[in-house]
Backbone of each chain as ProteinMPNN parsed JSONL, in Angstrom:
{"seq_chain_A": "MDSHVTERIRQEVQSNDVVLFMKGTPVFPQCGFSAAVVQVLSHLGVKFNGIDVLQDPGLRQGVKDFSNWPTVPQLYVKGEFVGGCDIVREMFQTGELQTLLQEKGIQAQPAA", "coords_chain_A": {"N_chain_A": [[12.871, 9.007, -12.698], [14.91, 6.076, -12.847], [13.606, 3.403, -14.599], [14.319, 0.742, -14.479], [15.48, 0.478, -11.98], [13.31, 1.114, -10.343], [11.645, -1.034, -10.977], [13.159, -3.145, -10.037], [13.193, -2.632, -7.277], [10.476, -2.846, -6.745], [10.066, -5.545, -7.318], [11.71, -6.724, -5.377], [10.427, -5.999, -2.943], [8.024, -7.17, -3.275], [8.465, -9.857, -3.624], [9.683, -10.747, -1.381], [8.986, -11.333, 2.052], [9.86, -9.695, 4.192], [11.762, -6.894, 3.849], [14.73, -5.071, 4.112], [16.077, -2.104, 3.266], [19.252, -0.899, 3.486], [22.298, 0.517, 4.941], [25.266, -1.026, 4.436], [25.615, -4.484, 5.474], [23.403, -6.976, 6.967], [25.06, -8.364, 8.756], [27.319, -6.746, 8.935], [26.507, -3.83, 9.507], [26.731, -0.461, 8.312], [25.98, 1.859, 9.405], [24.553, 3.532, 12.139], [21.8, 3.814, 12.29], [20.782, 1.944, 10.506], [21.828, -0.333, 11.72], [20.383, -0.355, 14.084], [17.808, -1.068, 13.28], [18.269, -3.609, 12.219], [18.968, -4.842, 14.572], [16.546, -4.816, 16.012], [14.912, -6.432, 14.357], [16.346, -8.815, 14.417], [16.248, -9.377, 17.106], [13.564, -9.966, 17.359], [13.521, -12.244, 15.956], [12.974, -12.307, 13.248], [13.081, -13.244, 9.911], [14.771, -11.621, 7.305], [15.353, -9.829, 4.251], [18.191, -8.221, 3.656], [19.254, -5.367, 1.999], [21.988, -3.811, 0.642], [22.408, -0.522, 0.123], [24.628, 0.963, -0.325], [26.131, -0.285, -2.162], [25.198, 0.421, -4.595], [24.629, 3.265, -6.185], [22.459, 4.103, -7.752], [20.347, 2.587, -6.824], [20.325, 3.478, -4.241], [19.434, 6.146, -4.413], [17.129, 5.575, -5.775], [15.458, 4.088, -4.068], [14.759, 5.953, -2.234], [13.194, 7.692, -3.725], [11.205, 5.919, -4.532], [9.874, 5.255, -2.156], [9.114, 7.71, -1.263], [10.664, 8.813, 0.783], [13.255, 10.229, 2.565], [15.535, 9.065, 3.593], [17.764, 6.343, 4.526], [17.854, 3.627, 6.777], [15.118, 1.663, 5.309], [12.175, -0.029, 5.929], [10.3, -2.696, 4.643], [7.31, -4.586, 4.801], [5.684, -7.325, 3.597], [5.397, -6.014, 1.129], [4.608, -3.519, 1.888], [5.41, -0.25, 2.926], [6.877, 0.31, 5.993], [8.436, 2.045, 7.59], [11.189, 4.176, 8.686], [14.186, 4.051, 10.696], [13.493, 5.362, 13.176], [10.7, 5.056, 13.359], [10.436, 2.283, 13.276], [11.778, 1.55, 15.612], [10.228, 2.868, 17.524], [7.753, 1.629, 17.14], [8.438, -0.944, 17.838], [8.989, -0.628, 20.544], [6.479, 0.01, 21.545], [5.113, -2.25, 20.961], [3.667, -2.388, 18.666], [4.909, -3.143, 16.321], [5.376, -5.871, 16.589], [2.726, -6.713, 16.597], [1.937, -5.929, 14.03], [3.579, -7.581, 12.443], [2.593, -10.056, 13.172], [-0.057, -9.865, 12.275], [0.419, -9.757, 9.58], [1.229, -12.237, 9.139], [3.881, -13.004, 9.506], [6.522, -15.08, 10.398], [7.891, -15.099, 13.565], [10.513, -15.704, 15.7], [11.603, -15.25, 18.615], [14.824, -15.026, 20.107], [15.819, -17.404, 22.523]], "CA_chain_A": [[13.582, 7.919, -12.016], [15.275, 4.931, -13.682], [12.53, 2.416, -14.48], [14.894, -0.547, -14.081], [15.644, 0.52, -10.523], [11.962, 1.035, -9.785], [11.155, -2.406, -11.16], [13.931, -4.012, -9.133], [12.702, -2.397, -5.909], [9.13, -3.418, -6.676], [10.219, -7.003, -7.254], [12.278, -7.094, -4.068], [9.474, -5.86, -1.835], [6.864, -8.036, -3.503], [8.811, -11.278, -3.605], [10.194, -11.088, -0.05], [8.064, -10.896, 3.098], [10.43, -8.59, 4.953], [12.926, -6.36, 3.147], [15.321, -3.879, 4.721], [17.08, -1.353, 2.51], [20.118, -0.438, 4.567], [23.694, 0.8, 4.607], [26.006, -2.175, 4.922], [24.888, -5.752, 5.457], [22.895, -7.321, 8.304], [26.169, -8.775, 9.618], [28.18, -5.568, 9.13], [25.846, -2.554, 9.168], [27.701, 0.638, 8.265], [25.318, 3.061, 9.886], [23.875, 3.217, 13.384], [20.358, 3.746, 12.084], [20.545, 0.631, 9.911], [22.139, -1.339, 12.738], [19.306, -0.381, 15.075], [16.68, -1.819, 12.721], [18.721, -5.002, 12.179], [18.917, -5.338, 15.95], [15.143, -5.059, 16.352], [14.422, -7.588, 13.591], [17.042, -9.997, 14.922], [15.698, -9.636, 18.435], [12.241, -10.561, 17.181], [13.676, -13.501, 15.23], [12.341, -12.169, 11.941], [13.971, -13.388, 8.751], [14.571, -10.518, 6.376], [16.306, -9.681, 3.169], [18.867, -6.933, 3.798], [19.838, -4.914, 0.731], [22.965, -2.755, 0.908], [22.286, 0.513, -0.911], [25.943, 1.562, -0.587], [26.717, -0.986, -3.305], [24.553, 0.833, -5.84], [24.128, 4.639, -6.047], [21.149, 4.212, -8.389], [19.392, 1.994, -5.889], [20.291, 4.327, -3.05], [18.516, 7.247, -4.697], [15.868, 5.007, -6.261], [14.578, 3.646, -2.994], [14.243, 7.178, -1.609], [12.098, 8.16, -4.585], [10.152, 4.89, -4.538], [9.125, 5.287, -0.893], [8.923, 9.098, -0.835], [11.285, 8.803, 2.109], [14.556, 10.778, 2.172], [16.675, 8.461, 4.286], [17.908, 4.898, 4.661], [17.145, 2.431, 6.328], [13.688, 1.622, 5.025], [11.661, -1.386, 6.147], [9.073, -3.12, 3.971], [6.724, -5.86, 5.21], [4.669, -7.756, 2.614], [5.227, -5.005, 0.089], [4.121, -2.24, 2.425], [6.44, 0.534, 3.618], [6.579, 0.463, 7.419], [9.057, 3.27, 8.049], [12.629, 4.17, 8.884], [14.7, 3.606, 11.993], [12.749, 5.915, 14.321], [9.37, 4.46, 13.409], [10.58, 0.863, 13.621], [12.123, 1.443, 17.041], [9.076, 3.298, 18.32], [6.73, 0.576, 17.039], [8.923, -2.087, 18.607], [8.852, -0.316, 21.97], [5.064, -0.006, 21.938], [4.535, -3.553, 20.628], [2.917, -2.309, 17.41], [5.637, -3.858, 15.272], [5.082, -7.284, 16.791], [1.333, -6.903, 16.158], [1.914, -5.817, 12.571], [4.193, -8.79, 11.881], [1.639, -11.143, 13.405], [-1.199, -9.671, 11.379], [0.869, -10.034, 8.214], [1.589, -13.647, 9.065], [5.329, -13.184, 9.473], [7.033, -15.93, 11.467], [8.891, -14.487, 14.42], [10.957, -16.624, 16.738], [12.558, -14.549, 19.46], [15.898, -15.841, 20.683], [15.467, -17.846, 23.878]], "C_chain_A": [[13.773, 6.755, -12.979], [14.25, 3.801, -13.506], [13.057, 1.038, -14.114], [15.041, -0.626, -12.56], [14.292, 0.377, -9.844], [11.45, -0.397, -9.833], [11.87, -3.361, -10.204], [13.428, -3.874, -7.694], [11.33, -3.04, -5.734], [9.208, -4.941, -6.519], [10.726, -7.466, -5.895], [11.205, -7.083, -2.984], [8.244, -6.741, -2.03], [7.205, -9.514, -3.367], [9.429, -11.714, -2.276], [9.25, -10.526, 1.012], [8.585, -9.659, 3.828], [11.724, -8.147, 4.264], [13.422, -5.115, 3.884], [16.362, -3.292, 3.773], [17.952, -0.654, 3.554], [21.501, -0.07, 4.045], [24.55, -0.281, 5.263], [25.142, -3.416, 4.858], [24.36, -6.045, 6.856], [24.018, -7.723, 9.271], [27.098, -7.6, 9.933], [27.466, -4.287, 8.705], [26.876, -1.427, 9.222], [27.104, 1.946, 8.745], [24.516, 2.675, 11.118], [22.376, 3.058, 13.238], [19.977, 2.388, 11.478], [20.769, -0.471, 10.943], [21.007, -1.48, 13.744], [18.114, -1.191, 14.57], [17.031, -3.305, 12.637], [18.595, -5.63, 13.566], [17.481, -5.682, 16.366], [14.64, -6.327, 15.656], [15.075, -8.873, 14.11], [16.491, -10.392, 16.287], [14.346, -10.352, 18.337], [12.326, -11.893, 16.433], [13.011, -13.485, 13.861], [13.383, -12.351, 10.843], [13.695, -12.245, 7.782], [15.67, -10.496, 5.336], [16.928, -8.288, 3.283], [19.545, -6.545, 2.489], [20.714, -3.694, 0.989], [22.927, -1.705, -0.203], [23.636, 1.179, -1.211], [26.628, 0.905, -1.786], [26.225, -0.432, -4.638], [23.939, 2.231, -5.69], [22.735, 4.819, -6.653], [20.051, 3.695, -7.467], [19.215, 2.895, -4.667], [19.344, 5.506, -3.251], [17.137, 6.697, -5.049], [14.914, 4.65, -5.14], [14.007, 4.85, -2.24], [13.058, 7.724, -2.408], [10.906, 7.216, -4.5], [9.25, 5.03, -3.311], [8.682, 6.688, -0.5], [9.435, 9.253, 0.591], [12.753, 9.168, 1.912], [15.769, 10.064, 2.745], [16.629, 6.939, 4.223], [18.31, 4.664, 6.114], [15.654, 2.643, 6.053], [13.228, 0.167, 5.148], [10.348, -1.602, 5.395], [8.613, -4.465, 4.532], [5.593, -6.178, 4.251], [4.356, -6.647, 1.604], [4.805, -3.64, 0.577], [5.242, -1.537, 3.192], [6.03, 0.761, 5.065], [7.176, 1.754, 7.964], [10.563, 3.146, 8.114], [12.965, 3.767, 10.307], [13.838, 4.09, 13.168], [11.402, 5.241, 14.484], [9.456, 3.0, 13.837], [10.875, 0.717, 15.117], [10.944, 1.825, 17.935], [7.99, 2.214, 18.313], [7.142, -0.67, 17.812], [8.691, -1.851, 20.097], [7.393, -0.384, 22.426], [4.397, -1.35, 21.654], [3.784, -3.556, 19.31], [3.59, -3.097, 16.286], [5.35, -5.352, 15.36], [3.67, -7.599, 16.291], [1.246, -6.889, 14.64], [2.453, -7.093, 11.929], [3.239, -9.978, 12.018], [0.484, -11.069, 12.422], [-0.844, -10.016, 9.941], [1.306, -11.487, 8.051], [3.074, -13.907, 8.948], [5.757, -14.019, 10.682], [8.083, -15.176, 12.263], [9.241, -15.459, 15.533], [12.026, -15.953, 17.572], [13.604, -15.509, 20.019], [15.56, -16.167, 22.124], [16.353, -17.134, 24.892]], "O_chain_A": [[12.915, 6.479, -13.818], [14.052, 3.305, -12.397], [12.339, 0.241, -13.509], [14.763, -1.655, -11.944], [14.143, -0.386, -8.89], [10.895, -0.906, -8.86], [11.257, -4.266, -9.638], [13.259, -4.866, -6.985], [11.052, -3.688, -4.725], [8.509, -5.534, -5.698], [10.25, -8.453, -5.336], [11.084, -8.029, -2.205], [7.513, -7.025, -1.081], [6.344, -10.329, -3.037], [9.671, -12.901, -2.062], [8.772, -9.398, 0.898], [7.846, -8.7, 4.053], [12.661, -8.932, 4.118], [12.642, -4.229, 4.232], [17.397, -3.906, 3.512], [17.451, 0.088, 4.398], [21.834, -0.306, 2.884], [24.556, -0.43, 6.485], [24.066, -3.406, 4.26], [24.809, -5.437, 7.828], [23.931, -7.452, 10.469], [27.6, -7.474, 11.05], [27.782, -3.719, 7.66], [27.775, -1.431, 10.063], [27.665, 3.017, 8.512], [23.875, 1.625, 11.147], [21.748, 2.28, 13.955], [18.99, 1.769, 11.876], [19.993, -1.423, 11.027], [20.705, -2.581, 14.203], [17.482, -1.915, 15.339], [16.201, -4.161, 12.944], [18.178, -6.779, 13.715], [17.238, -6.713, 16.993], [14.021, -7.187, 16.284], [14.41, -9.903, 14.224], [16.294, -11.571, 16.583], [14.036, -11.231, 19.14], [11.322, -12.591, 16.29], [12.543, -14.514, 13.374], [14.428, -11.7, 10.844], [12.543, -11.937, 7.476], [16.75, -11.058, 5.513], [16.256, -7.288, 3.031], [20.326, -7.321, 1.939], [20.244, -2.674, 1.492], [23.357, -1.963, -1.327], [23.781, 1.871, -2.218], [27.573, 1.452, -2.354], [26.766, -0.77, -5.691], [22.851, 2.37, -5.131], [21.925, 5.59, -6.138], [18.977, 4.287, -7.351], [18.115, 3.05, -4.137], [18.548, 5.827, -2.369], [16.112, 7.269, -4.676], [13.708, 4.877, -5.242], [12.914, 4.779, -1.678], [12.056, 8.159, -1.84], [9.757, 7.647, -4.409], [8.027, 4.937, -3.411], [7.957, 6.855, 0.481], [8.74, 9.753, 1.476], [13.447, 8.485, 1.159], [16.905, 10.413, 2.424], [15.601, 6.338, 3.911], [19.071, 5.471, 6.648], [15.035, 3.618, 6.48], [13.81, -0.74, 4.553], [9.416, -0.804, 5.496], [9.42, -5.376, 4.717], [4.652, -5.397, 4.108], [3.197, -6.389, 1.279], [4.658, -2.708, -0.213], [5.934, -2.153, 4.004], [4.974, 1.332, 5.338], [6.518, 2.479, 8.709], [11.144, 2.159, 7.665], [12.134, 3.213, 11.027], [13.497, 3.305, 14.052], [10.999, 4.894, 15.594], [8.66, 2.533, 14.651], [10.294, -0.129, 15.796], [10.694, 1.194, 18.962], [7.386, 1.921, 19.345], [6.298, -1.368, 18.373], [8.256, -2.747, 20.82], [7.107, -0.786, 23.554], [3.254, -1.573, 22.053], [3.311, -4.604, 18.87], [2.92, -3.647, 15.412], [5.114, -6.014, 14.349], [3.446, -8.622, 15.644], [0.571, -7.723, 14.036], [1.86, -7.623, 10.99], [3.099, -10.791, 11.105], [0.095, -12.068, 11.817], [-1.68, -10.499, 9.178], [1.702, -11.911, 6.965], [3.491, -14.907, 8.364], [5.41, -13.716, 11.823], [9.054, -14.672, 11.699], [8.36, -15.971, 16.224], [13.216, -16.069, 17.279], [13.301, -16.653, 20.359], [15.072, -15.312, 22.863], [16.221, -17.362, 26.094]]}, "seq_chain_B": "MSVQADIEAKLQTSLAPSHLQVVNESHMHNVPPGSESHFKVIVVSEHFTGMPRVRRHQAVNEVLRDELSSRIHALSLRTHTADEWAAQGGQTFDSPACLGGGKHDNA", "coords_chain_B": {"N_chain_B": [[21.842, 31.896, 8.132], [22.052, 29.389, 10.694], [21.933, 25.81, 10.19], [20.488, 24.527, 12.158], [18.906, 26.639, 13.199], [17.41, 27.202, 10.948], [15.949, 24.818, 10.637], [14.417, 24.895, 12.985], [12.942, 27.261, 12.6], [11.472, 26.723, 10.263], [9.905, 24.504, 11.005], [8.461, 25.568, 13.132], [6.898, 27.48, 11.813], [5.419, 25.933, 9.953], [4.194, 23.772, 11.311], [3.274, 24.62, 13.742], [4.131, 23.834, 16.448], [3.458, 22.649, 19.811], [5.437, 21.838, 21.359], [8.851, 21.834, 20.672], [11.873, 20.41, 19.85], [15.089, 20.663, 18.839], [17.997, 19.085, 18.293], [21.409, 19.25, 17.797], [23.313, 16.669, 16.826], [25.658, 16.147, 15.647], [28.241, 15.964, 16.579], [28.433, 13.416, 17.524], [29.086, 11.877, 15.435], [30.842, 10.84, 12.394], [32.115, 13.297, 11.398], [33.483, 16.592, 10.642], [34.497, 18.802, 13.399], [32.05, 21.095, 14.681], [30.181, 20.669, 12.726], [26.953, 20.613, 11.086], [25.137, 18.306, 10.584], [23.85, 16.042, 11.527], [20.851, 15.538, 13.149], [18.539, 15.541, 15.897], [15.113, 15.53, 16.286], [12.24, 16.52, 17.983], [8.862, 16.789, 17.65], [5.92, 18.137, 18.758], [2.665, 18.344, 17.96], [-0.618, 19.429, 17.132], [-1.285, 19.12, 14.596], [-0.694, 16.559, 13.817], [-2.703, 14.887, 14.545], [-4.621, 12.027, 14.124], [-3.077, 11.134, 12.035], [-1.118, 8.533, 10.598], [2.16, 7.265, 11.584], [4.054, 7.205, 9.465], [3.039, 9.1, 7.683], [3.176, 11.407, 9.25], [5.939, 11.696, 9.595], [6.588, 12.058, 6.948], [5.377, 14.485, 6.512], [6.94, 16.206, 8.067], [9.39, 15.778, 6.806], [8.814, 16.846, 4.351], [8.549, 19.572, 4.912], [11.168, 20.058, 5.538], [12.475, 19.595, 3.214], [14.436, 20.852, 1.486], [16.638, 21.106, 3.185], [17.116, 18.425, 3.816], [17.869, 17.394, 1.382], [20.281, 18.493, 0.933], [21.836, 19.653, 3.15], [21.397, 18.238, 5.567], [22.423, 15.176, 6.855], [21.46, 13.12, 8.456], [18.477, 12.469, 10.259], [16.9, 12.135, 13.223], [13.733, 11.371, 14.342], [10.867, 12.181, 16.217], [7.423, 12.203, 16.438], [4.598, 13.595, 17.829], [1.221, 13.954, 19.084], [-0.194, 16.384, 21.34], [-1.527, 15.023, 23.379], [-0.459, 12.411, 23.18], [2.17, 12.945, 23.767], [2.0, 13.845, 26.412], [1.027, 11.509, 27.541], [3.134, 9.755, 27.354], [4.873, 10.872, 29.07], [6.57, 12.926, 28.302], [9.068, 12.058, 27.489], [12.378, 12.002, 26.173], [14.509, 10.551, 23.645], [17.088, 8.208, 22.695], [19.348, 8.622, 20.029], [20.627, 6.464, 17.418], [23.989, 5.164, 17.677], [26.969, 6.213, 15.923], [28.351, 4.439, 13.152], [30.221, 4.979, 11.352], [29.694, 4.856, 8.628], [29.205, 7.047, 7.026], [31.464, 7.975, 5.799], [31.529, 6.882, 3.36], [29.99, 8.416, 1.85], [29.237, 10.692, -0.786], [27.998, 13.079, -0.595]], "CA_chain_B": [[21.298, 31.279, 9.349], [22.559, 28.03, 10.901], [20.997, 24.759, 9.81], [19.602, 24.303, 13.3], [17.936, 27.731, 13.251], [16.513, 27.008, 9.8], [15.033, 23.717, 10.956], [13.479, 25.366, 14.005], [12.05, 28.275, 12.032], [10.54, 26.11, 9.3], [8.937, 23.657, 11.7], [7.569, 26.467, 13.879], [5.96, 28.111, 10.888], [4.556, 24.999, 9.232], [3.464, 22.8, 12.122], [2.832, 25.271, 14.98], [4.27, 22.841, 17.518], [3.361, 23.072, 21.208], [6.778, 21.559, 21.874], [9.786, 21.558, 19.577], [13.246, 20.242, 20.326], [16.023, 20.363, 17.747], [19.307, 18.857, 18.912], [22.489, 18.952, 16.858], [24.069, 15.519, 17.336], [26.727, 15.894, 14.68], [29.483, 15.616, 17.282], [28.439, 11.967, 17.768], [29.278, 11.193, 14.156], [32.136, 10.88, 11.73], [32.144, 14.538, 10.618], [34.38, 17.569, 11.276], [33.944, 19.583, 14.519], [31.234, 22.233, 14.286], [29.265, 20.298, 11.635], [25.509, 20.576, 11.323], [24.746, 17.267, 9.626], [23.016, 15.027, 12.179], [19.951, 16.19, 14.094], [17.408, 14.845, 16.519], [14.011, 16.481, 16.348], [10.979, 16.085, 18.577], [7.815, 17.752, 17.317], [4.604, 17.859, 19.326], [1.772, 19.245, 17.236], [-1.981, 18.928, 16.868], [-1.286, 18.843, 13.161], [-0.483, 15.129, 13.598], [-3.855, 14.13, 15.008], [-5.244, 11.156, 13.139], [-2.15, 10.738, 10.969], [-0.18, 7.466, 10.952], [3.539, 7.76, 11.764], [4.75, 7.447, 8.192], [2.552, 10.379, 7.134], [3.715, 12.484, 10.099], [7.35, 11.897, 9.233], [6.623, 12.618, 5.586], [5.009, 15.904, 6.619], [8.143, 16.912, 8.543], [10.394, 15.693, 5.74], [8.407, 17.766, 3.292], [8.901, 20.913, 5.381], [12.635, 20.172, 5.55], [12.933, 18.991, 1.959], [15.678, 21.478, 0.999], [17.73, 20.767, 4.108], [17.397, 16.988, 3.721], [18.485, 17.056, 0.105], [21.63, 19.044, 0.824], [22.644, 19.956, 4.321], [21.244, 17.269, 6.651], [22.727, 13.793, 6.488], [20.602, 12.195, 9.207], [17.464, 13.115, 11.086], [16.121, 11.268, 14.111], [12.472, 12.099, 14.426], [9.711, 11.694, 16.972], [6.286, 13.082, 16.184], [3.514, 13.28, 18.755], [0.22, 14.955, 19.421], [-0.013, 16.815, 22.728], [-2.014, 13.943, 24.248], [0.528, 11.32, 23.17], [3.374, 13.46, 24.439], [1.701, 13.829, 27.84], [0.832, 10.112, 27.96], [4.417, 9.068, 27.525], [5.642, 11.572, 30.086], [7.52, 13.887, 27.758], [10.401, 11.452, 27.44], [13.165, 12.081, 24.967], [14.975, 9.231, 23.244], [18.477, 8.197, 22.249], [19.598, 8.314, 18.626], [21.624, 5.411, 17.276], [25.391, 5.561, 17.616], [27.556, 6.232, 14.58], [29.218, 3.312, 12.798], [31.249, 5.457, 10.422], [29.358, 4.619, 7.223], [29.115, 8.315, 6.301], [32.675, 8.244, 5.021], [31.287, 6.389, 2.008], [29.098, 9.342, 1.166], [29.764, 11.784, -1.582], [27.351, 14.312, -0.141]], "C_chain_B": [[21.858, 29.865, 9.486], [21.493, 27.03, 10.473], [19.985, 24.542, 10.931], [18.516, 25.378, 13.377], [16.93, 27.625, 12.106], [15.47, 25.936, 10.093], [13.969, 24.201, 11.93], [12.46, 26.325, 13.408], [11.02, 27.64, 11.105], [9.484, 25.262, 9.994], [7.955, 24.487, 12.516], [6.483, 27.021, 12.967], [4.95, 27.117, 10.344], [3.675, 24.159, 10.142], [2.948, 23.368, 13.444], [2.937, 24.335, 16.179], [4.072, 23.439, 18.91], [4.674, 22.765, 21.919], [7.674, 21.222, 20.692], [11.2, 21.501, 20.149], [14.106, 19.849, 19.141], [17.417, 20.27, 18.357], [20.319, 18.509, 17.835], [23.352, 17.836, 17.456], [25.25, 15.178, 16.444], [28.027, 15.46, 15.361], [29.58, 14.12, 17.562], [28.835, 11.183, 16.519], [30.613, 11.535, 13.512], [32.24, 12.098, 10.803], [33.03, 15.55, 11.336], [33.701, 18.304, 12.43], [33.136, 20.774, 13.995], [30.252, 21.933, 13.175], [27.812, 20.418, 12.068], [24.91, 19.587, 10.334], [23.76, 16.259, 10.21], [22.169, 15.708, 13.251], [18.941, 15.217, 14.678], [16.305, 15.868, 16.714], [12.796, 15.834, 17.002], [9.945, 17.171, 18.305], [6.514, 17.29, 17.966], [3.633, 18.863, 18.711], [0.408, 18.605, 17.021], [-2.178, 18.604, 15.391], [-1.254, 17.333, 12.886], [-1.693, 14.277, 13.967], [-4.463, 13.299, 13.866], [-4.339, 10.714, 12.006], [-1.29, 9.563, 11.433], [1.257, 7.993, 10.945], [4.225, 8.098, 10.448], [4.32, 8.793, 7.608], [3.083, 11.569, 7.944], [5.166, 12.775, 9.717], [7.463, 12.499, 7.838], [6.281, 14.105, 5.616], [6.213, 16.72, 7.076], [9.204, 16.928, 7.447], [10.093, 16.68, 4.611], [8.782, 19.202, 3.658], [10.416, 21.129, 5.282], [13.268, 19.633, 4.267], [14.291, 19.54, 1.488], [16.871, 21.079, 1.867], [18.125, 19.298, 3.944], [18.124, 16.63, 2.428], [19.915, 17.588, 0.018], [22.39, 19.039, 2.144], [22.544, 18.917, 5.444], [21.56, 15.868, 6.137], [21.774, 12.834, 7.195], [19.691, 12.965, 10.146], [16.753, 12.045, 11.905], [14.859, 12.017, 14.48], [11.475, 11.393, 15.337], [8.587, 12.703, 16.767], [5.122, 12.66, 17.081], [2.432, 14.354, 18.696], [0.436, 15.313, 20.882], [-0.438, 15.704, 23.691], [-1.003, 12.81, 24.342], [1.777, 11.714, 23.95], [3.184, 13.425, 25.956], [1.637, 12.397, 28.348], [2.164, 9.396, 28.157], [5.395, 9.887, 28.354], [6.683, 12.529, 29.558], [8.942, 13.369, 27.681], [11.098, 11.728, 26.113], [13.653, 10.674, 24.617], [16.42, 9.34, 22.757], [18.549, 7.867, 20.772], [20.626, 7.196, 18.55], [23.042, 5.975, 17.23], [25.887, 5.5, 16.179], [28.404, 4.992, 14.363], [30.178, 3.698, 11.68], [30.922, 5.323, 8.95], [29.336, 5.876, 6.376], [30.343, 8.605, 5.454], [32.547, 7.733, 3.597], [30.457, 7.361, 1.186], [29.864, 10.328, 0.299], [29.242, 13.113, -1.062], [27.976, 14.806, 1.153]], "O_chain_B": [[22.113, 29.209, 8.476], [20.309, 27.357, 10.401], [18.788, 24.394, 10.687], [17.344, 25.067, 13.594], [15.748, 27.922, 12.276], [14.279, 26.113, 9.837], [12.778, 23.957, 11.74], [11.262, 26.219, 13.675], [9.837, 27.978, 11.155], [8.311, 25.291, 9.622], [6.77, 24.166, 12.59], [5.302, 27.026, 13.315], [3.757, 27.415, 10.279], [2.533, 23.861, 9.793], [2.258, 22.671, 14.187], [1.94, 24.074, 16.853], [4.46, 24.578, 19.167], [4.985, 23.357, 22.953], [7.308, 20.429, 19.824], [11.654, 22.417, 20.835], [13.873, 18.817, 18.512], [17.949, 21.253, 18.872], [20.111, 17.581, 17.054], [24.033, 18.035, 18.462], [25.774, 14.064, 16.48], [28.81, 14.694, 14.801], [30.67, 13.604, 17.81], [28.909, 9.954, 16.553], [31.383, 12.369, 13.988], [32.426, 11.96, 9.594], [33.305, 15.386, 12.525], [32.476, 18.425, 12.451], [33.497, 21.384, 12.988], [29.551, 22.834, 12.716], [27.487, 20.335, 13.253], [24.259, 19.979, 9.366], [22.938, 15.693, 9.49], [22.695, 16.37, 14.145], [18.549, 14.229, 14.058], [16.542, 16.951, 17.249], [12.379, 14.74, 16.622], [10.131, 18.328, 18.681], [6.068, 16.166, 17.737], [3.758, 20.071, 18.912], [0.296, 17.406, 16.765], [-3.115, 17.906, 15.005], [-1.73, 16.88, 11.845], [-1.699, 13.07, 13.723], [-4.77, 13.819, 12.793], [-4.778, 9.995, 11.108], [-0.78, 9.588, 12.553], [1.534, 9.044, 10.366], [4.886, 9.129, 10.321], [5.153, 9.541, 7.094], [3.401, 12.615, 7.378], [5.565, 13.926, 9.541], [8.323, 13.342, 7.579], [6.828, 14.89, 4.842], [6.478, 17.797, 6.541], [9.835, 17.953, 7.191], [10.995, 17.262, 4.008], [9.273, 19.956, 2.817], [10.883, 22.228, 4.983], [14.442, 19.265, 4.244], [15.185, 18.771, 1.136], [17.952, 20.762, 1.37], [19.309, 18.962, 3.932], [18.902, 15.677, 2.388], [20.675, 17.188, -0.863], [23.478, 18.471, 2.23], [23.501, 18.733, 6.196], [21.031, 15.433, 5.114], [21.33, 11.849, 6.604], [20.08, 13.968, 10.743], [16.091, 11.163, 11.357], [14.918, 13.177, 14.888], [11.265, 10.184, 15.244], [8.786, 13.909, 16.91], [4.718, 11.497, 17.081], [2.683, 15.498, 18.316], [1.169, 14.621, 21.589], [0.221, 15.474, 24.704], [-0.718, 12.307, 25.429], [2.352, 10.915, 24.689], [4.086, 13.029, 26.694], [2.121, 12.093, 29.439], [2.294, 8.534, 29.027], [6.599, 9.629, 28.343], [7.596, 12.912, 30.291], [9.903, 14.131, 27.792], [10.47, 11.689, 25.055], [13.234, 9.704, 25.249], [16.904, 10.428, 22.448], [17.889, 6.938, 20.307], [21.404, 6.992, 19.482], [23.264, 7.108, 16.803], [25.304, 4.825, 15.331], [29.098, 4.541, 15.275], [30.868, 2.842, 11.126], [31.757, 5.633, 8.1], [29.435, 5.802, 5.151], [30.279, 9.386, 4.505], [33.339, 8.091, 2.725], [30.246, 7.164, -0.011], [30.981, 10.734, 0.617], [29.937, 14.128, -1.082], [27.56, 15.834, 1.686]]}, "name": "protein", "num_of_chains": 2, "seq": "MDSHVTERIRQEVQSNDVVLFMKGTPVFPQCGFSAAVVQVLSHLGVKFNGIDVLQDPGLRQGVKDFSNWPTVPQLYVKGEFVGGCDIVREMFQTGELQTLLQEKGIQAQPAAMSVQADIEAKLQTSLAPSHLQVVNESHMHNVPPGSESHFKVIVVSEHFTGMPRVRRHQAVNEVLRDELSSRIHALSLRTHTADEWAAQGGQTFDSPACLGGGKHDNA"}
């Protein structure tokens, strides 16, 4: 794997509290799976850094190798891989995601 | 063998599931009729006991490594132990709708 890509991913997930590797942007997701995660994070009022892997084929493959995860989206919280769309949605439904964010000290301000 | 049959056979062999549901949802997406590219899979297996979700999904992904690298574009996955499956009433779930991003894919 390209070491520049690896280093870039490492920097992104270490320097931002919440990072979402996704297809499209948070405003215009280009995939239903990515959109679903954006929706959950927005609903919880969590600020996150959305990175569009469609803009960079190297990054798109790189993040799959980095996380040992074959698909996008991928959510990182405080440098730790949380999961893809299914896991994020399941954790949101059970409340585990909210607990995780709280434990990690992530500010969440649900829309009134 | 069809992709769906391959997925079912591999998961049966590797994870000995007490419940296995493989649904071809390709028709919901931006692909030609008859495609086998988008699947929803529910696996209930004692194999998952004590494993966090990420590890469970990685275990399934590992079994389907060949399919995921070539033939499957998207996989919606739920992994449960028998107890968890019973506790949540055996409910299925809805996969996200398509937004057409696949047209940007080379694969």
